[in-house]
TORFIGU-889484 format. One line per 3 residues: number of its first residue (from 1); their letters; for each residue x, y, z of N, C-alpha, C. Coordinates in steps of 0.001 Angstrom, whole numbers, plus 500000, padded with zeros to 6 digits. Each point is the difference from the previous one (the first is absolute). Example, Ala and Ser with C-alpha at 12.3 -4.5 7.8 and 13.67 -1.06 7.14 Angstrom:
BEGIN
1) AS) 513190/494310/507800/499110/501190/500000/500900/501200/500000; 499650/501050/499280/500820/501190/500060/499230/501090/500730
This chain:
BEGIN
1) XXX) 500775/499055/499952/499018/501196/499916/501096/501191/500244; 499400/500381/499340/500786/501826/499749/500129/500641/501163; 501038/501013/500401/499808/500570/501037/499985/501546/499695
4) XXX) 499569/501028/500852/499944/501489/499358/501388/500361/500309; 500441/501068/499689/501390/500409/499743/500061/500854/501494; 499181/500837/500151/499754/500485/501305/500559/499221/501727
7) XXX) 499368/498114/499595/500200/499541/500935/501292/499526/500060; 500546/499947/499294/501276/498929/499243/500930/501070/500688; 500336/501639/499509/500438/501013/501187/500125/500021/501407
10) XXX) 498680/500283/500171/499869/500556/501547/500537/498350/500621; 499227/498800/499787/501129/499152/500605/501482/499555/499925; 501017/500608/499007/501275/500091/499791/500071/501042/501141
13) XXX) 499329/500718/500250/500779/501652/500277/499890/499119/501485; 498861/499425/500550/500169/499871/501402/501061/498948/500446; 499849/498664/499287/500749/499377/499977/501753/500394/499991
16) XXX) 499830/500683/499077/501919/500622/499928/499930/501021/501414; 499122/500106/500615/499967/501325/501123/499940/499239/500942; 499602/498854/500375/500139/499310/501024/501321/499014/499995
19) XXX) 500274/499401/499145/501308/499810/499653/501290/500812/500417; 499941/501517/500054/500848/501010/499711/500335/499959/501828; 498433/500424/500473/500284/500111/501723/500925/498868/500861
22) XXX) 499131/498488/499294/500495/498649/500606/502053/500251/499494; 500131/500220/499334/501708/499904/499875/500770/501176/500240; 499079/500749/500252/500636/501221/500823/499832/499842/501519
25) XXX) 498944/499577/500753/499950/499538/501243/500981/499089/500570; 500182/498765/498860/501030/498966/500313/501234/500518/500248; 499926/500713/498712/501759/500464/499916/500301/500724/501462
28) XXX) 499279/501357/500387/499844/500662/501316/500242/498952/500819; 499256/498969/500371/499791/498626/501101/501740/500023/500197; 500610/499747/499139/501325/499260/499809/500871/500891/500755
31) XXX) 499822/501728/499204/501244/500659/500611/500001/500362/501291; 498587/499797/500894/499464/500320/501066/500791/498773/501230; 500078/498408/498864/500964/499605/500997/500816/500138/500681
34) XXX) 500813/500617/498426/501585/500119/500096/500182/501382/500532; 499034/500985/500532/500101/501523/500140/498779/500287/501663; 499999/498935/500843/498575/500407/500525/499889/501191/500079
37) XXX) 500811/500880/500357/499760/502187/499879/499093/500007/498811; 500088/499469/499139/499644/500583/498704/498605/500236/499791; 499653/501316/499806/498394/500014/499844/499546/499631/498690
40) XXX) 498407/500017/500017/499369/499635/498921/499786/500981/499032; 500313/499666/498843/500150/501175/498957/498916/499901/499052; 498852/501116/500428/498546/499893/499499/500101/500329/498501
43) XXX) 501185/501191/499449/500031/500332/499142/500417/498542/499121; 500928/500003/500211/500478/499021/498972/498673/498693/499823; 499466/499752/501144/498681/499225/500033/499232/500223/498691
46) XXX) 499107/501660/500224/499332/500148/498973/500773/500169/498743; 501288/500479/499907/500751/499865/498329/499812/498904/499332; 500401/498706/500783/499834/498709/498934/498885/499460/500093
49) XXX) 499182/499995/500624/498315/500022/500042/499465/500565/498257; 500423/501467/500261/499594/500945/498198/500639/499274/499182; 501487/499238/500226/500445/499536/498865/498980/498517/499562
52) XXX) 500243/499654/501402/499148/498439/499105/498504/500020/499022; 499595/501277/500786/498957/500497/499404/500112/499706/498378; 500812/501115/499538/500883/500291/498723/500311/498606/499237
55) XXX) 500668/499875/500577/500788/498543/499665/498861/499041/499854; 498666/499776/500934/498948/499310/499406/499172/500126/498905; 499951/501356/499862/498840/500624/498795/500703/499625/498859
58) XXX) 501640/500347/500058/500602/499788/498543/500765/498515/499672; 499516/499310/500719/500489/498727/500082/498731/498712/499217; 498627/500930/500562/498370/499476/499595/500244/500532/498322
61) XXX) 500160/500764/499619/500249/500451/498982/500630/499065/499163; 501629/499696/500425/500767/498960/499275/499238/498752/499914; 499745/499798/501255/498954/498524/499785/499062/499932/499226
64) XXX) 499359/501038/499943/498636/499903/498602/500410/499519/498904; 501152/500806/499624/500725/500098/498687/500556/498722/499643; 500806/499945/500800/500226/497976/499948/499231/499355/500048
67) XXX) 498712/500076/500395/498834/498625/499486/499731/500962/499239; 499645/500807/499417/499231/499775/498731/501189/499705/498943; 501135/499862/500281/500872/499550/498744/500393/498982/499903
70) XXX) 500105/499122/501292/500220/498809/499903/498540/498826/500598; 499335/500605/500666/499205/499357/500334/498151/499653/499387; 500044/500970/499488/498813/500552/498987/499267/498876/499379
73) XXX) 498316/500255/500464/499382/498864/499766/499995/499270/498515; 499900/498905/499952/500155/499184/498206/498744/500135/500373; 499433/500583/499013/498378/499279/499409/500210/498703/499850
76) XXX) 498413/499441/500642/499888/498901/499600/498182/500006/499550; 499761/500944/499338/498669/499923/499395/500122/500209/498688; 499441/499470/499115/500292/500574/498374/498510/500553/500262
79) XXX) 499652/499982/498556/498861/501190/499354/498784/498626/500183; 500126/498946/499734/498775/499021/500351/499595/499500/501700; 501090/499611/500826/500182/500098/501373/498954/501122/500533
82) XXX) 500501/501461/499375/499080/500900/500963/498549/499911/500182; 499271/499620/498554/498512/499718/499742/499871/498632/500645; 500322/498744/500352/499984/499431/500561/500030/500157/501424
85) XXX) 500942/500756/500811/500138/499967/501322/499054/501007/500457; 499687/501060/498979/498531/500928/500742/498958/499184/500057; 499830/498898/498824/498634/499225/500234/500297/498947/501596
88) XXX) 501343/499338/500426/499921/499629/500756/499917/500439/501441; 500179/501402/499975/500057/500668/501142/498272/499810/499957; 499143/500716/499392/498771/500322/500134/499661/498975/500453
91) XXX) 500381/498480/499508/499635/499209/500994/499962/499314/500889; 501093/500623/500976/500216/499607/501461/499255/501387/500526; 499308/500706/498876/499012/500727/501214/498297/499876/499915
94) XXX) 500158/498758/499357/498283/498924/499964/499358/500191/501210; 498974/499696/500611/499267/499704/501033/500691/498713/500708; 499891/499982/501356/501014/498669/500162/498620/499947/501134
97) XXX) 500673/499340/501132/498971/499294/501054/499574/501278/500711; 500225/501357/500184/499707/500738/501134/499161/500425/499564; 499822/500496/498388/499343/500552/498943/498462/499347/500230
100) XXX) 500248/498788/499751/498910/499146/499748/499048/499893/501244; 500829/500049/501208/499469/500203/501211/499114/501555/499723; 500514/500993/499879/499697/501260/499946/498372/500303/499090
103) XXX) 500473/498799/498718/498059/499911/498898/499619/499273/500909; 500287/499352/500719/498684/498820/500937/499396/501354/500751; 500894/500945/501011/499075/501008/500376/499262/500487/499500
106) XXX) 500538/500557/498426/499290/500739/499650/498977/499880/499295; 499834/498657/499877/498779/499220/499536/499144/499986/501138; 500263/499792/501539/499402/500082/500827/498855/501555/500213
109) XXX) 501217/501291/499801/499707/501027/500389/498949/500001/498209; 499765/499937/498836/499516/500575/499713/498446/499310/500005; 499876/498828/500829/499065/499197/499760/499335/500553/501406
112) XXX) 500356/500790/500565/499734/500176/501332/499410/501452/499832; 500308/500850/499395/499660/500932/498988/498523/499808/499169; 499946/498578/498906/499237/500534/499134/498902/499054/500807
115) XXX) 500242/499504/501305/498823/499579/501207/499369/501667/500462; 500881/500407/500600/499349/501121/501308/498959/500647/498901; 500761/500773/498670/499789/501669/499717/499515/499154/498396
118) XXX) 499444/498972/499818/499912/499157/498839/499103/500839/499080; 498845/500178/500558/498896/501354/499459/500278/501462/499053; 501420/500576/501421/500168/501044/499691/501179/500279/498800
121) XXX) 500215/498896/499810/501707/499942/499073/499138/500219/498162; 501083/500211/499215/499861/499996/498701/500951/499222/499759; 499458/498496/499952/501201/498569/499755/500041/499788/500882
124) XXX) 501297/499095/499789/500862/499369/501207/501371/500497/500820; 499918/500005/500871/501634/500923/500730/500721/498967/498854; 501122/500682/499370/501352/499856/499241/500947/500331/499641
127) XXX) 501492/499490/499521/500745/500017/500383/500446/501405/499636; 501080/500820/500455/500275/501212/499617/501965/500281/499099; 500000/501333/499503/501356/499847/500478/500718/499192/499389
130) XXX) 501229/499574/500486/501075/499314/499182/499661/498857/499323; 499321/499015/501357/499628/498676/499684/499020/500448/499095; 498759/500958/499521/498995/500076/498807/501014/500056/498567
133) XXX) 501146/500852/499963/500693/500170/498697/500829/498869/500041; 500698/499102/500232/500996/498684/500731/501182/500544/499635; 500096/501451/500895/501229/500362/500335/500434/499323/501268
136) XXX) 499517/499623/500773/500280/499718/501306/501491/499160/500325; 500308/500321/500698/501654/498800/500688/499856/500110/501198; 500080/498552/500397/500005/499058/500962/501161/500704/500984
139) XXX) 499562/500400/501088/500750/500946/501351/500284/501555/499696; 499531/500497/498914/500037/501281/499386/498620/500694/499835; 498316/499080/500182/499272/500502/499386/499013/499390/501539
142) XXX) 499358/501482/500490/498353/499385/500401/498791/499975/499295; 499429/498797/500774/498610/499957/499108/499011/500993/500637; 499491/500744/498478/499143/500883/500431/498387/499624/499457
145) XXX) 499293/500107/500866/498208/499445/499455/498998/500875/499873; 499504/500516/498904/499045/500948/499666/498772/499859/499997; 499113/500945/500979/498762/499491/500377/499396/501292/499347
148) XXX) 499126/499852/499189/499002/500438/499349/498835/499875/500206; 499268/501925/500591/498567/500108/500587/499377/500457/499382; 498513/499654/499798/498928/500730/499060/500154/501746/500605
151) XXX) 499725/501136/499000/500086/501468/500788/498514/500157/500714; 499160/499290/500461/498943/499477/500592/500421/499521/501782; 500573/499259/499817/500867/499410/501343/500358/500566/501098
154) XXX) 500517/501181/499544/500634/501345/501208/499719/501208/499451; 499919/500771/501079/499441/501369/499928/501319/500847/499524; 500946/499543/500537/501578/500359/500050/501486/498714/500109
157) XXX) 500570/500565/499251/500943/499029/499534/500860/499448/501128; 499812/501332/501136/500351/499696/501321/499513/498798/500832; 498601/500094/499766/499142/498773/500591/500621/499213/499790
160) XXX) 499607/499187/498526/500709/498863/499350/501321/499827/500623; 500922/500835/500567/501439/499654/499885/500060/499525/501530; 499188/500286/500953/499886/499492/501472/499314/499249/500257
163) XXX) 498711/499834/498992/499211/498616/499504/500791/498913/500645; 501267/499898/498873/500292/499053/499660/501313/499683/500942; 500520/500935/500796/501021/499655/500575/499290/500043/501692
166) XXX) 498819/500451/500076/499608/499241/501536/499858/498420/499943; 499189/499741/498444/499747/498528/500357/501556/499234/499885; 500930/499928/498952/501166/499719/500301/500614/500008/501802
169) XXX) 499663/500854/500263/500476/500392/501687/499460/498997/500994; 498583/500097/499645/499206/499340/501385/499345/498540/499355; 499900/500021/498610/499529/498529/499715/500425/499354/499188
172) XXX) 500872/500171/499756/501228/499375/499272/500558/498758/500600; 500243/498480/500368/500862/499404/500409/500838/499143/499343; 501374/500108/500387/500947/499469/499321/501120/499800/501463
175) XXX) 500129/498769/499855/501673/500118/501339/501222/500999/499308; 500192/499556/498764/501200/501051/499549/499586/501145/499922; 499397/500434/499962/499973/501616/500261/499735/500878/500619
178) XXX) 501539/500552/499782/500407/500529/501721/500068/501314/499850; 499639/500589/498925/499266/501899/500249/499288/500441/498884; 499339/500907/500145/499157/500656/498679/500098/501407/500660
181) XXX) 500493/500791/498612/500638/501166/500355/499167/500880/498550; 499815/501740/500352/499596/500697/498545/500712/500791/499378; 499959/499532/498901/501288/501002/499508/499296/500870/498981
184) XXX) 500876/500913/498991/499278/501151/499103/499351/499088/499597; 499362/499654/499104/499154/499558/499161/499347/498206/500168; 500474/499416/500990/499538/498580/499992/500164/499468/501143
187) XXX) 499918/499107/500424/499638/499174/501668/501396/498955/499986; 501069/499917/500546/500755/499220/499927/499769/498676/501208; 499974/498871/499464/500061/498517/501063/501012/499476/499813
190) XXX) 500682/499863/501511/501239/500042/500366/499807/498572/500505; 501011/498784/498822/499706/498510/500452/501149/499446/500100; 500129/499098/501807/501451/499688/499747/499743/497869/499548
193) XXX) 501269/500286/498660/499589/498928/499304/501211/499045/500058; 500217/498762/500913/501473/499216/500107/500933/501005/500529; 499753/501073/500857/500811/500889/500276/500174/501132/499421
196) XXX) 499580/500022/498745/500135/501478/498888/498659/500643/500386; 500173/501614/499826/498964/500989/500361/499660/500464/498697; 498999/499221/499339/499252/500434/498511/498823/500918/500754
199) XXX) 499815/500546/498653/499093/501540/500100/499029/499610/498708; 498769/500113/500086/498549/499762/499388/499584/501101/499576; 499881/501427/499158/499207/500844/499972/498859/500088/499648
202) XXX) 499299/500767/500429/498353/500117/499251/499369/501106/499998; 499814/500174/498986/499836/501342/498996/498524/500156/499878; 499487/500498/500879/498291/499832/499757/500065/501694/498700
205) XXX) 498965/499778/499407/499484/501018/499326/498527/500477/499641; 499971/500810/500096/498074/500382/499607/499718/500513/498322; 498979/499461/499879/499786/500357/498349/499644/501825/499336
208) XXX) 500225/500331/499655/499868/501467/499569/498639/500464/499629; 499712/499226/499286/498799/500008/499308/499279/498945/499678; 498890/500171/499038/499075/498657/499499/500451/499850/498578
211) XXX) 501045/500645/499408/500114/499867/498160/500745/498128/499795; 498857/499674/499162/500965/498748/499862/501202/499546/499511; 500935/499553/500272/501185/499540/499533/501353/501908/499930
214) XXX) 499180/500366/500821/501382/501233/500319/500825/499752/501019; 499943/499120/500926/500867/499075/500531/500557/500809/501449; 499418/501491/500549/500968/501257/500421/499054/499569/501844
217) XXX) 501245/499757/500280/499856/500183/502094/500508/500999/500851; 499615/500240/500957/500886/501273/500873/500396/498721/500931; 501081/500169/500452/500813/499443/501316/499908/501250/501134
220) XXX) 500180/499359/501226/500092/501222/500914/501474/499759/500371; 500083/501235/499893/501168/500428/500608/499710/500444/501500; 501129/499014/500243/499826/500230/501306/500933/501453/500791
223) XXX) 499450/500951/500872/500248/500653/500312/501753/500500/501077; 499551/498452/500790/501545/499883/500948/501497/500075/498755; 499425/499970/498748/501225/499268/499419/500515/501399/499010
226) XXX) 498683/500766/499108/499924/501100/499309/499037/501185/500267; 500672/501583/499311/498825/500807/500387/499729/500292/498528; 498582/500942/500333/499386/499970/498639/498824/499176/499978
229) XXX) 499680/500007/498949/498674/498702/499623/499928/499008/500766; 498763/499242/500668/499609/498603/500214/500439/499066/499596; 499244/500677/498406/500541/498789/498791/500370/500202/498872
232) XXX) 499955/498766/499307/501282/500141/498494/499111/498882/499219; 499790/501138/499094/499265/499037/498368/500991/498580/499605; 499769/498953/499577/500583/498736/499637/499170/499189/499208
235) XXX) 501136/499292/498763/499335/499501/499035/500770/498482/499890; 499541/498772/500449/500728/498787/500275/500341/499807/498715; 499372/500040/498638/500303/499024/498933/501069/501133/499461
238) XXX) 499827/501224/500243/500999/500881/499080/501559/499601/500935; 499847/499531/501209/500937/500355/500756/501132/498175/499521; 499099/499245/499543/500508/498926/499052/500364/499576/498990
241) XXX) 499548/501606/499573/500787/499736/498608/501224/499591/499307; 500446/499518/499383/501561/499891/499702/500669/500677/498217; 498231/499797/499082/500399/500438/499000/500277/498937/498731
244) XXX) 500743/500160/499119/501014/499060/499316/501039/499666/501086; 500876/498789/498927/501031/499184/500951/499666/499447/500894; 498894/500103/500476/500098/499903/501823/500614/498465/500377
247) XXX) 500584/499311/499796/500815/498981/500618/501255/500539/500074; 500280/500684/499041/501578/500572/500059/500284/501403/501331; 498764/500139/499947/500042/501282/500699/500098/499417/501411
250) XXX) 499251/498695/500265/499682/499721/501138/501637/499015/500772; 500685/499665/498779/501230/499967/500607/500824/500947/500561; 499844/500898/498780/500959/501395/500188/499508/500081/501907
253) XXX) 498926/500634/500075/499622/500242/501171/500325/499100/501114; 499803/499160/500318/500404/498699/500825/501810/500331/500296; 500503/500364/499172/501604/500102/500161/500277/501092/500353
256) XXX) 499179/500945/499463/500205/501207/500813/499844/500418/501650; 498990/499204/499763/499604/499642/502114/500779/499279/500319; 500543/499128/499295/501353/499471/500664/501115/501103/500200
259) XXX) 500596/500686/498958/500678/500813/500463/499808/500941/500922; 498950/501119/499994/499274/500651/501230/500461/499485/501355; 499859/498574/499917/499880/499544/501727/501668/499735/499963
262) XXX) 500743/499366/498794/501418/500268/500511/501069/501390/500223; 499389/500702/499610/500837/501272/499945/499145/501026/500532; 498456/499446/500718/499372/501270/500938/499405/500820/499449
265) XXX) 499551/499734/498977/499570/501214/499011/498659/500526/500351; 499877/501421/500253/498326/500323/500467/499047/500550/498925; 499972/498650/499074/498897/499811/499143/498633/499044/500266
268) XXX) 499240/500707/499681/498644/499053/501070/499360/499087/498569; 499579/499050/500040/499987/498749/498718/498917/500509/499122; 499132/501342/500381/499181/500165/498968/500822/501154/499428
271) XXX) 500791/500980/500236/500924/500790/499171/500817/498879/498914; 500724/499110/500725/500696/499372/498974/499190/499201/499228; 498914/499942/500382/499261/499431/498650/499656/500733/499329
274) XXX) 499558/501405/500138/499755/500863/498888/501235/500756/499975; 501058/500052/499803/501354/500338/499569/500288/498854/499068; 499886/498623/499865/500061/499466/499454/499173/499962/498402
277) XXX) 498775/500312/500468/499102/499924/498637/500594/501039/499761; 500243/501156/499966/500515/501276/499366/501440/500039/499575; 500713/498772/500482/501428/499832/499400/499359/499281/498636
280) XXX) 499456/498900/499960/499518/499306/498872/499491/500214/498943; 499567/501385/500414/499412/501150/498777/501221/500167/499310; 500968/500281/500549/501234/500643/499355/501089/498682/499194
283) XXX) 499830/498999/500338/500929/498853/499726/498621/499125/498554; 501246/500456/499072/499596/499051/498318/500409/498576/500393; 500688/499708/500546/499768/498338/499935/499642/499803/501514
286) XXX) 499875/498926/499812/499864/499263/501989/500024/498890/500087; 501128/499067/499069/500127/498416/499889/500645/499578/501310; 500937/500581/500017/500646/499158/501222/500240/500741/501317
289) XXX) 499306/499462/500769/499634/500216/501780/501183/501084/500286; 501850/499337/499949/500936/500428/499913/499942/501574/499692; 499709/500140/498687/500526/501282/499568/499071/501001/500449
292) XXX) 498705/499555/499749/498716/500957/500641/499981/500322/500635; 500960/498946/501891/499770/500713/500866/501092/501290/500165; 501021/499738/499545/501090/501250/500057/499436/501377/498812
295) XXX) 499085/499343/499008/499145/501345/499856/498875/500912/500846; 499221/499282/501090/498806/500198/500485/501332/500493/501231; 500883/499328/500194/501203/500730/501503/500266/501437/499323
298) XXX) 500228/500055/499102/500889/501397/499382/498897/500961/500125; 498734/499758/498977/498877/500880/500317/499700/500537/501317; 499517/499107/501124/499769/500236/501416/501376/500692/500057
301) XXX) 501235/499876/500005/501265/501033/500564/499726/501237/499318; 500096/500082/498327/499935/501119/499945/498465/500639/499782; 498807/499927/500748/499351/500976/499980/499703/500125/501675
304) XXX) 499924/499257/500836/499096/499817/501208/500408/501537/500279; 500952/500510/499907/500291/501719/501199/498809/500787/499165; 499382/499651/498406/499111/501445/499521/499076/498922/499443
307) XXX) 499582/499011/500443/498857/499322/499021/498828/500267/501016; 498843/500226/499929/498704/500101/500532/499196/498764/499459; 499543/498949/500916/499833/499163/499885/498577/499778/500728
310) XXX) 498687/499855/499311/499190/499703/500399/498783/499012/500300; 499396/499956/501256/499511/498587/499691/498841/499574/499171; 500412/498434/500086/499384/499733/498231/498281/500114/500490
313) XXX) 499515/500322/500805/498818/499862/500078/499609/501677/500758; 500613/500567/500288/499992/501458/500497/500832/501216/499439; 499479/500960/499288/501229/500700/499836/500189/501016/500770
316) XXX) 499445/499984/500942/500116/501117/501097/501448/499583/500857; 499763/498836/499994/501319/499140/500849/501294/499937/499072; 501200/500918/500681/500914/499611/499307/501081/499084/500918
319) XXX) 500369/498681/499344/500456/498661/500672/501650/501118/500698; 500460/500713/498715/501644/500203/500407/499363/501833/501024; 499054/499841/500305/500226/501613/500988/500044/498886/501723
322) XXX) 499742/499184/499905/500705/499389/501314/501626/499800/500249; 500608/500113/498888/501222/500078/500243/500782/501477/500257; 501084/499908/501370/500327/501658/499950/501014/499804/498634
325) XXX) 500702/500950/500300/500981/500381/499018/501287/499502/499966; 500137/499761/501545/501295/498958/500630/499799/498768/499403; 498571/499309/500074/500003/498552/499456/499903/500153/498826
328) XXX) 499504/500797/499616/500447/499888/498087/501341/499658/499512; 500743/500900/500615/501555/500394/499836/500676/498770/499849; 499439/499484/501425/500702/498914/500517/499460/498823/499347
331) XXX) 499185/499234/499073/499536/499628/499118/500708/499830/498424; 500524/500984/499811/500457/500891/499042/501490/499317/500036; 500604/500253/500817/501566/499723/500552/499992/498452/499873
334) XXX) 499004/499183/500768/500194/498536/500238/499710/499357/498933; 499369/500504/498965/499791/499391/498744/500957/500622/498663; 500750/500769/500243/501085/500085/499516/501317/499292/499968
337) XXX) 500318/499505/501659/501047/499256/500117/499437/498592/499929; 498915/499184/499707/499080/499234/499758/500035/499766/498729; 500017/500775/498585/500151/500047/498728/501405/499986/499967
340) XXX) 500945/501033/500431/500668/499791/499767/501252/498422/500138; 500250/499184/501282/499657/499106/500413/499679/498822/498756; 498501/500211/500246/499391/498589/498810/500847/500439/498749
343) XXX) 500242/501017/499656/500024/499901/498269/501751/499788/500044; 500933/500290/501111/501150/499682/500081/500372/498479/500259; 499393/499094/500500/500025/498787/500707/498971/499336/500187
346) XXX) 499475/498579/499285/498701/499309/500090/499872/499562/501357; 500994/500037/500214/499980/499130/501091/499362/500600/501037; 499792/501415/500585/499434/500790/500393/497892/499760/500701
349) XXX) 499901/499649/498449/498986/499099/500330/499713/499569/501236; 501124/498966/500632/499429/499308/500697/500045/500862/501488; 500798/500775/500330/500271/500863/501020/498276/500718/499701
352) XXX) 499577/500484/499165/498621/500979/499724/499111/499369/500104; 499903/498796/499527/498687/498838/500039/500362/499021/500351; 499948/500087/501286/500325/498341/500874/498932/498945/500050
355) XX) 500199/499208/499878/498822/498526/500310/499603/500455/501467; 499000/499225/499802/499043/500374/501645/500409/499117/500650
């Protein structure tokens, strides 16, 4: 794995300084034995420590240069290996036993919702988010359940939200359910499954009108987490649309989510999806996953500081406004390094896109 330049320099300075102090103290201790009346020379100690710091910093630069010349990473991946490796990485993020247990919980939850609120629902409770789109990753994605209520079911979205919250807080029994929490527009059910904390998010939505096929709903915006209006418009069908090259987009979105987790990028899943969709509009060919992935990363790197990305179902919401200027700059800097390394040496795929 690569290390940051500043970390190398800092470590070299500290080690060099400490060694300098140790050498000086040992030297002075020996002189003290020879001459018990000799006083401890603090000026000499500080001077030697400073010289140690300088030598440590210089030696790091020399060491890094020698490593780059003599121990540079020999490429072990060729063009076809890249594609096969990325495919194998995605396979390792397929559902495991924990995910299967979460899905069982999800089915129980949906059944309980359908039974308790059946007449008030527009259809049955369904999966939403990455599970519905097909971009869920084992260990990285929570399970979202969308509950669509009729317009006449509640007077306000607030009433709908707390009715669902209270049902699960007081009337839903599951020995693995260890917590329930209010969130910005959803309700989080926290389960202890085989020692792992897994969250299933419930997203209650209230139909905005009676127009057939319009598919617009209001979510309740919990004032505990955000100011302003207490409701927000959403369209679950528009959120799921990926357009052309759907299969290829799903692959790229998943890989960027893995990179996001590896590099701790402040990118929400919905923003990754929308940026990928926008990048695909600029790409002429979409044949090879490895090449397409680089093109999408380049698009994000080049535009993240200036572009405005709107929510696919609500043009009033800017997804990029949720990022600070510092976070946008951080994303650009990280992707600069990622792209440089990937183009310089294919082996960096092993670093940035590790198997689960």
